[in-house]
N, CA, C, O and the ligand as a Tripos MOL2 file, in Angstrom:
@<TRIPOS>MOLECULE
protein
  273   271    69     0     0
PROTEIN
NO_CHARGES

@<TRIPOS>ATOM
      1 N           0.7850   -1.4890    0.0130 N.3       1 MET1
      2 CA          0.1190    0.0680    0.0550 C.3       1 MET1
      3 C           0.9060    1.0820    0.0590 C.2       1 MET1
      4 O           0.5450    2.0680   -0.5830 O.2       1 MET1
      5 N           1.8760    1.1060    0.6050 N.am      2 GLN2
      6 CA          2.8740    2.3960    0.5980 C.3       2 GLN2
      7 C           3.3160    2.7740   -0.7120 C.2       2 GLN2
      8 O           3.2880    3.9130   -1.1770 O.2       2 GLN2
      9 N           3.7770    1.6000   -1.3410 N.am      3 LEU3
     10 CA          4.4570    2.0200   -2.8010 C.3       3 LEU3
     11 C           3.3940    2.5810   -3.5920 C.2       3 LEU3
     12 O           3.6660    3.5070   -4.3550 O.2       3 LEU3
     13 N           2.0370    2.0740   -3.4960 N.am      4 GLU4
     14 CA          1.2700    2.4630   -4.4740 C.3       4 GLU4
     15 C           1.0000    3.9210   -4.1750 C.2       4 GLU4
     16 O           0.8750    4.6680   -5.1450 O.2       4 GLU4
     17 N           0.9050    4.3700   -3.0800 N.am      5 SER5
     18 CA          0.7230    5.8880   -2.6000 C.3       5 SER5
     19 C           1.9320    6.7460   -3.3480 C.2       5 SER5
     20 O           1.7450    7.8050   -3.9470 O.2       5 SER5
     21 N           3.0430    6.1610   -3.2110 N.am      6 MET6
     22 CA          4.1870    6.6590   -3.6370 C.3       6 MET6
     23 C           4.1210    6.9220   -5.2850 C.2       6 MET6
     24 O           4.3830    8.0300   -5.7520 O.2       6 MET6
     25 N           3.7920    5.9340   -6.0050 N.am      7 MET7
     26 CA          3.8910    5.8730   -7.2600 C.3       7 MET7
     27 C           2.6850    6.8960   -7.8990 C.2       7 MET7
     28 O           2.8270    7.5890   -8.9070 O.2       7 MET7
     29 N           1.6570    6.8250   -7.1850 N.am      8 LEU8
     30 CA          0.4370    7.7010   -7.6550 C.3       8 LEU8
     31 C           0.9790    9.1320   -7.4450 C.2       8 LEU8
     32 O           0.2130   10.0240   -7.8090 O.2       8 LEU8
     33 N           1.9230    9.4310   -7.0280 N.am      9 GLN9
     34 CA          2.0840   10.7290   -6.5570 C.3       9 GLN9
     35 C           3.1350   11.2230   -7.4220 C.2       9 GLN9
     36 O           3.3360   12.4360   -7.4640 O.2       9 GLN9
     37 N           3.8730   10.3770   -8.1600 N.am     10 GLU10
     38 CA          5.1850   10.4800   -9.0710 C.3      10 GLU10
     39 C           5.1280   11.8390   -9.9310 C.2      10 GLU10
     40 O           4.2690   12.1080  -10.7710 O.2      10 GLU10
     41 N           6.2060   12.6310   -9.5560 N.am     11 VAL11
     42 CA          6.3520   13.6010  -10.4940 C.3      11 VAL11
     43 C           5.1650   14.6030  -10.5070 C.2      11 VAL11
     44 O           5.0160   15.3060  -11.5070 O.2      11 VAL11
     45 N           4.3880   14.7010   -9.5490 N.am     12 LYS12
     46 CA          3.2270   15.5720   -9.5850 C.3      12 LYS12
     47 C           3.6300   17.0910   -9.4370 C.2      12 LYS12
     48 O           3.0350   18.0330   -9.9590 O.2      12 LYS12
     49 N           4.7000   17.1550   -8.6650 N.am     13 ASN13
     50 CA          4.9770   18.8650   -8.5480 C.3      13 ASN13
     51 C           6.3750   19.1150   -9.4160 C.2      13 ASN13
     52 O           7.3280   18.3390   -9.4830 O.2      13 ASN13
     53 N           6.2600   20.1910   -9.9540 N.am     14 ASP14
     54 CA          7.4050   20.3980  -10.6900 C.3      14 ASP14
     55 C           8.6170   20.9100   -9.9450 C.2      14 ASP14
     56 O           9.7730   20.7240  -10.3260 O.2      14 ASP14
     57 N           8.2270   21.6450   -8.7310 N.am     15 VAL15
     58 CA          9.2060   22.1020   -7.7010 C.3      15 VAL15
     59 C           9.4720   21.1190   -6.7950 C.2      15 VAL15
     60 O           8.5170   20.6880   -6.1480 O.2      15 VAL15
     61 N          10.8590   20.5450   -6.5550 N.am     16 ILE16
     62 CA         11.3010   19.7640   -5.5850 C.3      16 ILE16
     63 C          11.9190   20.7410   -4.5640 C.2      16 ILE16
     64 O          12.6550   21.6760   -4.8790 O.2      16 ILE16
     65 N          11.5300   20.4160   -3.2610 N.am     17 THR17
     66 CA         11.8910   21.3530   -2.1860 C.3      17 THR17
     67 C          13.2340   20.7850   -1.7180 C.2      17 THR17
     68 O          13.2870   19.5560   -1.6630 O.2      17 THR17
     69 N          14.1750   21.3790   -1.4200 N.am     18 PRO18
     70 CA         15.4990   20.9810   -0.9770 C.3      18 PRO18
     71 C          15.5000   20.1580    0.6190 C.2      18 PRO18
     72 O          16.3890   19.5250    1.1880 O.2      18 PRO18
     73 N          14.4830   20.3990    0.9070 N.am     19 SER19
     74 CA         14.5790   19.7390    2.4070 C.3      19 SER19
     75 C          13.6710   18.3580    2.3300 C.2      19 SER19
     76 O          12.9300   18.0840    1.3860 O.2      19 SER19
     77 N          13.8420   17.6680    3.3270 N.am     20 GLY20
     78 CA         13.1760   16.3500    3.3370 C.3      20 GLY20
     79 C          13.6950   15.2140    2.6710 C.2      20 GLY20
     80 O          12.9740   14.2600    2.3830 O.2      20 GLY20
     81 N          15.0980   15.2660    2.3660 N.am     21 ARG21
     82 CA         15.6250   14.0760    1.4840 C.3      21 ARG21
     83 C          15.7850   12.8940    2.5740 C.2      21 ARG21
     84 O          16.1700   13.0090    3.7370 O.2      21 ARG21
     85 N          15.4440   11.8970    1.9840 N.am     22 VAL22
     86 CA         15.3450   10.6910    2.6890 C.3      22 VAL22
     87 C          15.9510    9.4850    1.8770 C.2      22 VAL22
     88 O          15.7740    9.4830    0.6580 O.2      22 VAL22
     89 N          16.6100    8.5220    2.4330 N.am     23 LYS23
     90 CA         17.2730    7.3530    1.5340 C.3      23 LYS23
     91 C          16.0550    6.2170    1.9410 C.2      23 LYS23
     92 O          15.6600    6.0370    3.0930 O.2      23 LYS23
     93 N          15.5600    5.5040    0.7480 N.am     24 ILE24
     94 CA         14.7240    4.4560    0.7670 C.3      24 ILE24
     95 C          15.1060    3.1500    0.4450 C.2      24 ILE24
     96 O          15.5230    2.9940   -0.7030 O.2      24 ILE24
     97 N          15.0690    2.2850    1.0960 N.am     25 HIS25
     98 CA         15.4730    0.6490    0.7540 C.3      25 HIS25
     99 C          14.4410   -0.0330    0.3250 C.2      25 HIS25
    100 O          13.5960   -0.3180    1.1740 O.2      25 HIS25
    101 N          14.2530   -0.4070   -0.8540 N.am     26 ILE26
    102 CA         13.3350   -1.3490   -1.5960 C.3      26 ILE26
    103 C          13.8080   -2.6110   -1.7840 C.2      26 ILE26
    104 O          14.9360   -2.7800   -2.2460 O.2      26 ILE26
    105 N          13.1050   -3.5140   -1.4910 N.am     27 ARG27
    106 CA         13.3540   -4.9810   -1.8500 C.3      27 ARG27
    107 C          12.1870   -5.6470   -2.6130 C.2      27 ARG27
    108 O          11.0540   -5.7740   -2.1500 O.2      27 ARG27
    109 N          12.5870   -6.0530   -3.8150 N.am     28 CYS28
    110 CA         11.7590   -6.9320   -4.6100 C.3      28 CYS28
    111 C          11.1590   -8.2640   -3.9410 C.2      28 CYS28
    112 O          11.8960   -9.2320   -3.7500 O.2      28 CYS28
    113 N           9.9080   -8.2840   -3.6180 N.am     29 ARG29
    114 CA          9.4960   -9.7700   -3.1260 C.3      29 ARG29
    115 C           9.3910  -10.7340   -3.9810 C.2      29 ARG29
    116 O           8.9590  -11.8230   -3.6020 O.2      29 ARG29
    117 N           9.7430  -10.5360   -5.2280 N.am     30 ASN30
    118 CA          9.3970  -11.3600   -6.4060 C.3      30 ASN30
    119 C          10.8380  -12.1130   -6.6000 C.2      30 ASN30
    120 O          10.9740  -13.3370   -6.6010 O.2      30 ASN30
    121 N          11.9740  -11.0760   -6.7780 N.am     31 CYS31
    122 CA         13.0180  -11.8430   -7.1480 C.3      31 CYS31
    123 C          14.0700  -11.3750   -6.0510 C.2      31 CYS31
    124 O          15.1890  -11.8830   -6.1330 O.2      31 CYS31
    125 N          13.8620  -10.5800   -5.1660 N.am     32 GLY32
    126 CA         14.8590  -10.2800   -4.0370 C.3      32 GLY32
    127 C          15.9970   -9.1370   -4.4430 C.2      32 GLY32
    128 O          16.9930   -8.8770   -3.7680 O.2      32 GLY32
    129 N          15.6300   -8.5300   -5.6660 N.am     33 GLU33
    130 CA         16.5690   -7.2800   -5.9970 C.3      33 GLU33
    131 C          16.4100   -6.3160   -4.8700 C.2      33 GLU33
    132 O          15.3510   -6.3120   -4.2430 O.2      33 GLU33
    133 N          17.3430   -5.5270   -4.5730 N.am     34 VAL34
    134 CA         17.4210   -4.5330   -3.6110 C.3      34 VAL34
    135 C          17.6990   -3.0940   -4.1970 C.2      34 VAL34
    136 O          18.6870   -2.9880   -4.9240 O.2      34 VAL34
    137 N          17.0180   -2.1040   -3.9830 N.am     35 PHE35
    138 CA         17.3260   -0.9350   -4.5310 C.3      35 PHE35
    139 C          17.5030    0.1750   -3.4530 C.2      35 PHE35
    140 O          16.6690    0.2740   -2.5520 O.2      35 PHE35
    141 N          18.3720    0.8550   -3.5150 N.am     36 ILE36
    142 CA         18.5490    2.0010   -2.6380 C.3      36 ILE36
    143 C          18.2480    3.2950   -3.3510 C.2      36 ILE36
    144 O          18.9700    3.6370   -4.2880 O.2      36 ILE36
    145 N          17.2790    3.9990   -2.9860 N.am     37 LEU37
    146 CA         16.9020    5.2610   -3.7210 C.3      37 LEU37
    147 C          16.9190    6.5670   -2.7430 C.2      37 LEU37
    148 O          16.7570    6.4890   -1.5250 O.2      37 LEU37
    149 N          17.1410    7.7760   -3.4600 N.am     38 ARG38
    150 CA         16.9920    8.7440   -2.5770 C.3      38 ARG38
    151 C          15.5320    9.2350   -2.8810 C.2      38 ARG38
    152 O          15.1400    9.2840   -4.0470 O.2      38 ARG38
    153 N          14.7080    9.6090   -1.8040 N.am     39 GLY39
    154 CA         13.3770   10.2040   -2.1140 C.3      39 GLY39
    155 C          13.3930   11.4850   -1.4150 C.2      39 GLY39
    156 O          14.2590   11.8450   -0.6170 O.2      39 GLY39
    157 N          12.2900   12.1890   -1.8060 N.am     40 VAL40
    158 CA         11.9520   13.5550   -1.1030 C.3      40 VAL40
    159 C          10.6750   13.2630   -0.5330 C.2      40 VAL40
    160 O           9.7080   12.7720   -1.1160 O.2      40 VAL40
    161 N          10.7890   13.7150    1.0110 N.am     41 LYS41
    162 CA          9.4330   13.5470    1.7150 C.3      41 LYS41
    163 C           8.9900   14.8620    1.6970 C.2      41 LYS41
    164 O           9.7560   15.7990    1.9230 O.2      41 LYS41
    165 N           7.6250   15.0270    1.4060 N.am     42 ASP42
    166 CA          6.8760   16.3120    1.4810 C.3      42 ASP42
    167 C           6.3140   16.6200    2.8490 C.2      42 ASP42
    168 O           6.4980   15.9290    3.8510 O.2      42 ASP42
    169 N           5.5650   17.7990    2.7760 N.am     43 SER43
    170 CA          5.0290   18.3680    4.0510 C.3      43 SER43
    171 C           4.2670   17.4490    4.7930 C.2      43 SER43
    172 O           4.2330   17.5130    6.0220 O.2      43 SER43
    173 N           3.5660   16.4830    4.0640 N.am     44 ARG44
    174 CA          2.5430   15.3920    4.5020 C.3      44 ARG44
    175 C           3.1020   14.2080    5.0530 C.2      44 ARG44
    176 O           2.4660   13.4540    5.7900 O.2      44 ARG44
    177 N           4.2680   14.0340    4.7100 N.am     45 GLY45
    178 CA          5.0930   12.7730    5.1770 C.3      45 GLY45
    179 C           5.2440   11.7160    4.1800 C.2      45 GLY45
    180 O           5.7390   10.5990    4.3340 O.2      45 GLY45
    181 N           4.6950   12.2910    3.0390 N.am     46 HIS46
    182 CA          4.7420   11.3690    1.7460 C.3      46 HIS46
    183 C           5.9100   11.5300    1.1990 C.2      46 HIS46
    184 O           6.4080   12.6530    1.1290 O.2      46 HIS46
    185 N           6.5960   10.3230    0.6770 N.am     47 VAL47
    186 CA          8.1710   10.0630    0.1750 C.3      47 VAL47
    187 C           7.9730    9.8040   -1.5130 C.2      47 VAL47
    188 O           7.2230    8.9750   -2.0290 O.2      47 VAL47
    189 N           8.6750   10.5530   -2.0500 N.am     48 GLU48
    190 CA          8.7300   10.4080   -3.4890 C.3      48 GLU48
    191 C           9.9980    9.7180   -3.9370 C.2      48 GLU48
    192 O          11.0640   10.2470   -3.6220 O.2      48 GLU48
    193 N          10.0020    8.6720   -4.5880 N.am     49 THR49
    194 CA         11.4350    8.1160   -4.8720 C.3      49 THR49
    195 C          11.5430    8.0340   -6.4750 C.2      49 THR49
    196 O          12.6530    8.0510   -7.0080 O.2      49 THR49
    197 N          10.3060    7.9410   -7.2650 N.am     50 GLY50
    198 CA         10.6240    7.8990   -8.5940 C.3      50 GLY50
    199 C          10.7750    6.4160   -9.3830 C.2      50 GLY50
    200 O          10.8700    6.1820  -10.5880 O.2      50 GLY50
    201 N          10.7610    5.5820   -8.3180 N.am     51 PHE51
    202 CA         10.9960    4.3530   -8.4310 C.3      51 PHE51
    203 C           9.5820    3.5870   -9.2720 C.2      51 PHE51
    204 O           8.4010    3.6140   -8.9250 O.2      51 PHE51
    205 N          10.0990    3.0380  -10.2690 N.am     52 ARG52
    206 CA          8.7380    2.3830  -10.9420 C.3      52 ARG52
    207 C           8.5420    0.9620  -10.8500 C.2      52 ARG52
    208 O           7.4360    0.4910  -10.5870 O.2      52 ARG52
    209 N           9.7690    0.1120  -11.0970 N.am     53 ARG53
    210 CA          9.4210   -1.2960  -11.2010 C.3      53 ARG53
    211 C          10.8200   -1.9350  -10.9940 C.2      53 ARG53
    212 O          11.8940   -1.3430  -11.1040 O.2      53 ARG53
    213 N          10.6470   -3.1300  -10.7000 N.am     54 CYS54
    214 CA         11.8260   -3.9070  -10.6890 C.3      54 CYS54
    215 C          12.2220   -4.5650  -12.0440 C.2      54 CYS54
    216 O          11.5300   -4.6690  -13.0570 O.2      54 CYS54
    217 N          13.6750   -5.0420  -11.7920 N.am     55 LEU55
    218 CA         14.2160   -5.7120  -13.3330 C.3      55 LEU55
    219 C          13.2580   -6.7500  -13.7640 C.2      55 LEU55
    220 O          13.0690   -7.0040  -14.9540 O.2      55 LEU55
    221 N          12.6330   -7.3700  -12.7590 N.am     56 CYS56
    222 CA         11.8480   -8.6740  -13.0670 C.3      56 CYS56
    223 C          10.2490   -8.3520  -13.3970 C.2      56 CYS56
    224 O           9.3510   -9.1940  -13.3910 O.2      56 CYS56
    225 N          10.1020   -6.9010  -13.6920 N.am     57 ASP57
    226 CA          8.7240   -6.4460  -14.1910 C.3      57 ASP57
    227 C           7.6220   -6.3500  -13.1100 C.2      57 ASP57
    228 O           6.4710   -5.9670  -13.3190 O.2      57 ASP57
    229 N           8.1640   -6.7750  -11.8580 N.am     58 ASN58
    230 CA          7.2020   -6.3340  -10.6360 C.3      58 ASN58
    231 C           7.2370   -5.1590  -10.3370 C.2      58 ASN58
    232 O           8.3270   -4.6110  -10.1720 O.2      58 ASN58
    233 N           6.0630   -4.4810  -10.1930 N.am     59 ASP59
    234 CA          5.8440   -3.0660   -9.9420 C.3      59 ASP59
    235 C           4.8650   -2.9040   -8.7860 C.2      59 ASP59
    236 O           4.3550   -1.8060   -8.5630 O.2      59 ASP59
    237 N           4.5810   -4.0370   -8.0080 N.am     60 ARG60
    238 CA          3.7470   -3.8350   -6.7110 C.3      60 ARG60
    239 C           3.8650   -4.3650   -5.5700 C.2      60 ARG60
    240 O           3.1550   -4.0010   -4.6330 O.2      60 ARG60
    241 N           4.9190   -5.4580   -5.4390 N.am     61 ASP61
    242 CA          5.1480   -6.2080   -4.4030 C.3      61 ASP61
    243 C           6.6050   -6.0550   -3.8690 C.2      61 ASP61
    244 O           7.5480   -6.7710   -4.2070 O.2      61 ASP61
    245 N           6.6550   -4.9540   -2.9320 N.am     62 PHE62
    246 CA          7.9800   -4.6130   -2.5900 C.3      62 PHE62
    247 C           7.9240   -4.6060   -0.9860 C.2      62 PHE62
    248 O           6.8550   -4.5400   -0.3800 O.2      62 PHE62
    249 N           9.0740   -4.6750   -0.4040 N.am     63 ASP63
    250 CA          9.2360   -4.1140    1.0620 C.3      63 ASP63
    251 C           9.8870   -2.8610    0.9700 C.2      63 ASP63
    252 O          10.9030   -2.7290    0.2880 O.2      63 ASP63
    253 N           9.4810   -2.1200    1.4770 N.am     64 ILE64
    254 CA          9.9250   -0.5020    1.5490 C.3      64 ILE64
    255 C          10.3140   -0.0170    2.8500 C.2      64 ILE64
    256 O           9.5010   -0.2200    3.7520 O.2      64 ILE64
    257 N          11.2890    0.5270    3.1100 N.am     65 GLU65
    258 CA         11.6930    1.2290    4.4430 C.3      65 GLU65
    259 C          12.6630    2.1440    4.5740 C.2      65 GLU65
    260 O          13.6840    1.8530    3.9510 O.2      65 GLU65
    261 N          12.6960    3.2180    5.2110 N.am     66 PRO66
    262 CA         13.4760    4.2300    5.0620 C.3      66 PRO66
    263 C          14.8820    3.7770    5.6520 C.2      66 PRO66
    264 O          14.9260    2.9380    6.5510 O.2      66 PRO66
    265 N          16.0100    4.3460    5.1300 N.am     67 VAL67
    266 CA         17.4310    3.9540    5.6050 C.3      67 VAL67
    267 C          17.9140    4.9760    6.3860 C.2      67 VAL67
    268 O          17.7990    6.1460    6.0190 O.2      67 VAL67
    269 N          18.6120    4.5730    7.7500 N.am     68 GLY68
    270 CA         19.3510    5.3800    8.4010 C.3      68 GLY68
    271 C          18.7790    6.8110    8.5880 C.2      68 GLY68
    272 O          19.4250    7.6580    9.2050 O.2      68 GLY68
    273 ZN         12.2580   -8.1250   -8.8400 Zn       69 ZN69
@<TRIPOS>BOND
     1     1     2 1
     2     2     3 1
     3     3     4 2
     4     3     5 am
     5     5     6 1
     6     6     7 1
     7     7     8 2
     8     7     9 am
     9     9    10 1
    10    10    11 1
    11    11    12 2
    12    11    13 am
    13    13    14 1
    14    14    15 1
    15    15    16 2
    16    15    17 am
    17    17    18 1
    18    18    19 1
    19    19    20 2
    20    19    21 am
    21    21    22 1
    22    22    23 1
    23    23    24 2
    24    23    25 am
    25    25    26 1
    26    26    27 1
    27    27    28 2
    28    27    29 am
    29    29    30 1
    30    30    31 1
    31    31    32 2
    32    31    33 am
    33    33    34 1
    34    34    35 1
    35    35    36 2
    36    35    37 am
    37    37    38 1
    38    38    39 1
    39    39    40 2
    40    39    41 am
    41    41    42 1
    42    42    43 1
    43    43    44 2
    44    43    45 am
    45    45    46 1
    46    46    47 1
    47    47    48 2
    48    47    49 am
    49    49    50 1
    50    50    51 1
    51    51    52 2
    52    51    53 am
    53    53    54 1
    54    54    55 1
    55    55    56 2
    56    55    57 am
    57    57    58 1
    58    58    59 1
    59    59    60 2
    60    59    61 am
    61    61    62 1
    62    62    63 1
    63    63    64 2
    64    63    65 am
    65    65    66 1
    66    66    67 1
    67    67    68 2
    68    67    69 am
    69    69    70 1
    70    70    71 1
    71    71    72 2
    72    71    73 am
    73    73    74 1
    74    74    75 1
    75    75    76 2
    76    75    77 am
    77    77    78 1
    78    78    79 1
    79    79    80 2
    80    79    81 am
    81    81    82 1
    82    82    83 1
    83    83    84 2
    84    83    85 am
    85    85    86 1
    86    86    87 1
    87    87    88 2
    88    87    89 am
    89    89    90 1
    90    90    91 1
    91    91    92 2
    92    91    93 am
    93    93    94 1
    94    94    95 1
    95    95    96 2
    96    95    97 am
    97    97    98 1
    98    98    99 1
    99    99   100 2
   100    99   101 am
   101   101   102 1
   102   102   103 1
   103   103   104 2
   104   103   105 am
   105   105   106 1
   106   106   107 1
   107   107   108 2
   108   107   109 am
   109   109   110 1
   110   110   111 1
   111   111   112 2
   112   111   113 am
   113   113   114 1
   114   114   115 1
   115   115   116 2
   116   115   117 am
   117   117   118 1
   118   118   119 1
   119   119   120 2
   120   119   121 am
   121   121   122 1
   122   122   123 1
   123   123   124 2
   124   123   125 am
   125   125   126 1
   126   126   127 1
   127   127   128 2
   128   127   129 am
   129   129   130 1
   130   130   131 1
   131   131   132 2
   132   131   133 am
   133   133   134 1
   134   134   135 1
   135   135   136 2
   136   135   137 am
   137   137   138 1
   138   138   139 1
   139   139   140 2
   140   139   141 am
   141   141   142 1
   142   142   143 1
   143   143   144 2
   144   143   145 am
   145   145   146 1
   146   146   147 1
   147   147   148 2
   148   147   149 am
   149   149   150 1
   150   150   151 1
   151   151   152 2
   152   151   153 am
   153   153   154 1
   154   154   155 1
   155   155   156 2
   156   155   157 am
   157   157   158 1
   158   158   159 1
   159   159   160 2
   160   159   161 am
   161   161   162 1
   162   162   163 1
   163   163   164 2
   164   163   165 am
   165   165   166 1
   166   166   167 1
   167   167   168 2
   168   167   169 am
   169   169   170 1
   170   170   171 1
   171   171   172 2
   172   171   173 am
   173   173   174 1
   174   174   175 1
   175   175   176 2
   176   175   177 am
   177   177   178 1
   178   178   179 1
   179   179   180 2
   180   179   181 am
   181   181   182 1
   182   182   183 1
   183   183   184 2
   184   183   185 am
   185   185   186 1
   186   186   187 1
   187   187   188 2
   188   187   189 am
   189   189   190 1
   190   190   191 1
   191   191   192 2
   192   191   193 am
   193   193   194 1
   194   194   195 1
   195   195   196 2
   196   195   197 am
   197   197   198 1
   198   198   199 1
   199   199   200 2
   200   199   201 am
   201   201   202 1
   202   202   203 1
   203   203   204 2
   204   203   205 am
   205   205   206 1
   206   206   207 1
   207   207   208 2
   208   207   209 am
   209   209   210 1
   210   210   211 1
   211   211   212 2
   212   211   213 am
   213   213   214 1
   214   214   215 1
   215   215   216 2
   216   215   217 am
   217   217   218 1
   218   218   219 1
   219   219   220 2
   220   219   221 am
   221   221   222 1
   222   222   223 1
   223   223   224 2
   224   223   225 am
   225   225   226 1
   226   226   227 1
   227   227   228 2
   228   227   229 am
   229   229   230 1
   230   230   231 1
   231   231   232 2
   232   231   233 am
   233   233   234 1
   234   234   235 1
   235   235   236 2
   236   235   237 am
   237   237   238 1
   238   238   239 1
   239   239   240 2
   240   239   241 am
   241   241   242 1
   242   242   243 1
   243   243   244 2
   244   243   245 am
   245   245   246 1
   246   246   247 1
   247   247   248 2
   248   247   249 am
   249   249   250 1
   250   250   251 1
   251   251   252 2
   252   251   253 am
   253   253   254 1
   254   254   255 1
   255   255   256 2
   256   255   257 am
   257   257   258 1
   258   258   259 1
   259   259   260 2
   260   259   261 am
   261   261   262 1
   262   262   263 1
   263   263   264 2
   264   263   265 am
   265   265   266 1
   266   266   267 1
   267   267   268 2
   268   267   269 am
   269   269   270 1
   270   270   271 1
   271   271   272 2
@<TRIPOS>SUBSTRUCTURE
     1 MET1         2 RESIDUE 1 A MET
     2 GLN2         6 RESIDUE 1 A GLN
     3 LEU3        10 RESIDUE 1 A LEU
     4 GLU4        14 RESIDUE 1 A GLU
     5 SER5        18 RESIDUE 1 A SER
     6 MET6        22 RESIDUE 1 A MET
     7 MET7        26 RESIDUE 1 A MET
     8 LEU8        30 RESIDUE 1 A LEU
     9 GLN9        34 RESIDUE 1 A GLN
    10 GLU10       38 RESIDUE 1 A GLU
    11 VAL11       42 RESIDUE 1 A VAL
    12 LYS12       46 RESIDUE 1 A LYS
    13 ASN13       50 RESIDUE 1 A ASN
    14 ASP14       54 RESIDUE 1 A ASP
    15 VAL15       58 RESIDUE 1 A VAL
    16 ILE16       62 RESIDUE 1 A ILE
    17 THR17       66 RESIDUE 1 A THR
    18 PRO18       70 RESIDUE 1 A PRO
    19 SER19       74 RESIDUE 1 A SER
    20 GLY20       78 RESIDUE 1 A GLY
    21 ARG21       82 RESIDUE 1 A ARG
    22 VAL22       86 RESIDUE 1 A VAL
    23 LYS23       90 RESIDUE 1 A LYS
    24 ILE24       94 RESIDUE 1 A ILE
    25 HIS25       98 RESIDUE 1 A HIS
    26 ILE26      102 RESIDUE 1 A ILE
    27 ARG27      106 RESIDUE 1 A ARG
    28 CYS28      110 RESIDUE 1 A CYS
    29 ARG29      114 RESIDUE 1 A ARG
    30 ASN30      118 RESIDUE 1 A ASN
    31 CYS31      122 RESIDUE 1 A CYS
    32 GLY32      126 RESIDUE 1 A GLY
    33 GLU33      130 RESIDUE 1 A GLU
    34 VAL34      134 RESIDUE 1 A VAL
    35 PHE35      138 RESIDUE 1 A PHE
    36 ILE36      142 RESIDUE 1 A ILE
    37 LEU37      146 RESIDUE 1 A LEU
    38 ARG38      150 RESIDUE 1 A ARG
    39 GLY39      154 RESIDUE 1 A GLY
    40 VAL40      158 RESIDUE 1 A VAL
    41 LYS41      162 RESIDUE 1 A LYS
    42 ASP42      166 RESIDUE 1 A ASP
    43 SER43      170 RESIDUE 1 A SER
    44 ARG44      174 RESIDUE 1 A ARG
    45 GLY45      178 RESIDUE 1 A GLY
    46 HIS46      182 RESIDUE 1 A HIS
    47 VAL47      186 RESIDUE 1 A VAL
    48 GLU48      190 RESIDUE 1 A GLU
    49 THR49      194 RESIDUE 1 A THR
    50 GLY50      198 RESIDUE 1 A GLY
    51 PHE51      202 RESIDUE 1 A PHE
    52 ARG52      206 RESIDUE 1 A ARG
    53 ARG53      210 RESIDUE 1 A ARG
    54 CYS54      214 RESIDUE 1 A CYS
    55 LEU55      218 RESIDUE 1 A LEU
    56 CYS56      222 RESIDUE 1 A CYS
    57 ASP57      226 RESIDUE 1 A ASP
    58 ASN58      230 RESIDUE 1 A ASN
    59 ASP59      234 RESIDUE 1 A ASP
    60 ARG60      238 RESIDUE 1 A ARG
    61 ASP61      242 RESIDUE 1 A ASP
    62 PHE62      246 RESIDUE 1 A PHE
    63 ASP63      250 RESIDUE 1 A ASP
    64 ILE64      254 RESIDUE 1 A ILE
    65 GLU65      258 RESIDUE 1 A GLU
    66 PRO66      262 RESIDUE 1 A PRO
    67 VAL67      266 RESIDUE 1 A VAL
    68 GLY68      270 RESIDUE 1 A GLY
    69 ZN69       273 GROUP 0 **** ****
């Protein structure tokens, strides 16, 4: 559910604020591939990473958590 809300918000804003940078750890539950992405957290706590899908074409089944 987390990922869906992230993806729906993709590139909605033209302006990216300099604050709220976070690292996001994404692990594919299908093939186990791990991605570390930089996301931007907005004022509502929503995180945008721009991540679309895994190499295995999975685009909805992930473990997602912030890093450090
Ligand atoms: Zn995968």
